[in-house]
N, C-alpha and C positions, 0 to 999 in steps of 0.2 A: 680055635679063634678065641674064645671066653678067657681060654687064660693069661696068653700076652696082655687082653685089654685088662684084666684084673690087676695086673702088674703095674699097668700104667698109670690105673687111677689111683691106686695105693700109694704115689707117690707123694699123698696129701698127708699119709699118716708119719707122724714122727717117729725119727732115730730108728737105729739097727735094731731088728725084732722087739720094739718096743710096742706095747698095748696100744691100739688103735683109738682107744678111747679116753682113757688118764695120760698116757704118753710117759706114763712114770716105770712102772713096771715090766719086767721082761713079757711078752707077749707067748705064753705057752699053751692057751687054749687056742682052737678054732671057735668060734663065736658062729651060731648062725643068727645073722642080722635080723632075719624074719625068723621068729622060733618055728621049728618043725610041729609043735602042736598047733599053731596057727596055719602053717602050711606045709603040710608034707610033701608037699612035689617039691619044694625047694630044698629039701633036704641035700642034695649032691649038685646043686645049682653053685659053681664057682663064685658067680657074684654077690652070693648069699654068704660067704665064709669070710669072716674076718679074724684078724690075727689081736687075741684079747689076752690079758692078763687072767688068773683065774679069780682074782677078787672082783674085776669087773664083769666078768662072765658069768660066774658061779655064785657071787654073793651080792652085788648090788642089780645088774640086769635082769638075770634068771630069765625067766618068760616075760618080762614086762617088755610090753609092744604098744605106746598107746596110739592111737590112731584118731582122725578126724572124723565128722559125721560120714564123710564120704567113704571111709577105710581108708585114707591113706595114711601112710608111717607118719607119725610125729617126732618119729627119732632123727637127728642128724645120722645119714650115713656117710662116712668118712671116705668111701669109694666115689660118692657121685656128687654129694652136698660140700660148700665150701663154708667151714666151720665159720669162717670172720662174717659170714652172713648171717648167723645165727647167734653168734658169741660175741661179748667183747670182753678183752683180757687186760684186767687192770692191772699195768706193770708194777706199778709201787707197792700193790697188797698182794697180787697174786691169784686174785678172786676172780672168776668169770660172773658176768654179768650176761643176763638173757638179753637179745636183740628180737628176736621172736618168739612163737609159742615153740618151735622146734628146739631152741636154744634152752626155753624153761624146762622143756621135758627131758633133754639131754642131762642138765646141771643136777633134776631130780633123781633120774634113773641110774646115771652112772657115780652119782656122788661126787662131782666135779669140783667142789669146794670143800672136801674133806681136808683136815688141818694138814695132812702130810703132803699134800698135792699143794695147797695154798704156799706151804713153807717152801717146797721145791720150786714152784715158779718164781717167786720172789728172789730166791737166791741165784736160778738160771739165768737171771736178768744180768746178774754182776758178771758171771762166769763168760757170757756171751759177749758182754761189751767188751770183756779183756781180749777175746779170741776175736773178734771183728778189728780191734786195735793192731794185735799181733798182725792178722791178714794185711791191713793196711799198711804196716811196716815193711812187711817183706815185698809186697806189690810196689813201693816206693824204689825199694832197692834190686827189685826184679829177682827175688827166689822164689822161682816157679815151682819148685818143688817142695819149699816150705809152705806156699800158698796152698797149694792142693793137701797136702797133708793138714793144715788148719780148715780147710774148708770140709773135708771129710771127718773132722773133730767135731766141727759143728752140726753136722748133720745126724751124727752118732750119738748126740747128747740127748739124755732124758729132758722132756719139755721143749721138743723142739718147736712147740706152737708158740712159745717166748721169742722163737727167733723170727717168725713171721709176724707177731704181734709188734713187736719192737721196729721192723721194716715197713710195715704198713701205716702205724701211728705217727711215724715220722713226718709224712706228709699232710697229715690233717691239720687243719687250721689251728688248733689247740695243742700243736706239738711243744710249744714252748713250755705249756705248763707241764704236759706231760714229763716232759725231761728237764725240769727246772733244776732238778740237783746236778745234771751233767749235759748242759748244753754243748761240749764239744762231742758228745757223743750223738747228738741229734743231727749236728751237722754230717759226721761221717755217715750216719744211715741214710743221707740222701746221696753220697757219693755213688754215681751210675757205676762204677766196675763193680763196686760192692754189692749193689741192688740185682745187676746182671747174675752175680753167681750165687746169692741167697735166697733172693725175693722168688716163690712159686707162684 
């Protein structure tokens, strides 16, 4: 029972075989979210296994696992937490800002604002905007196969967190400021058919 549940919950993680923390690198390691040293009984617990890149797993997180005074984890668990509740992604800069203490710890432990990630997220915004426009063009022409291919391409991109941030920020009261450099994109991101396909 735990295996299928884990797969369903992991849909919050970005891209094909991407690290569940940074969303950039290939997930080549299995990270024990709660370190084995802290909780040896969770060593073989499927819900404690996350796909991570070696940089996030072995060089950034290691055995770091901040907890609050009650002993509850202070890191975002991508299988159960909605990262959007804890982190705000500046689409213009590619920088994460913490909304909560969990967000602050995640930024620190995984070094989510290292230069390569910030640059990648800022670039991904423009790639995603082009793909959304292509998808809408295919939809208007009823090119269903092309729509499916574009959707698969979007889902497989590194920095899929940018996709969710764009869709979620398009409905914010300040969306006109967030998308002031591309107001047509802001309107497209409000399209119900597009949101139905891409918004998790």
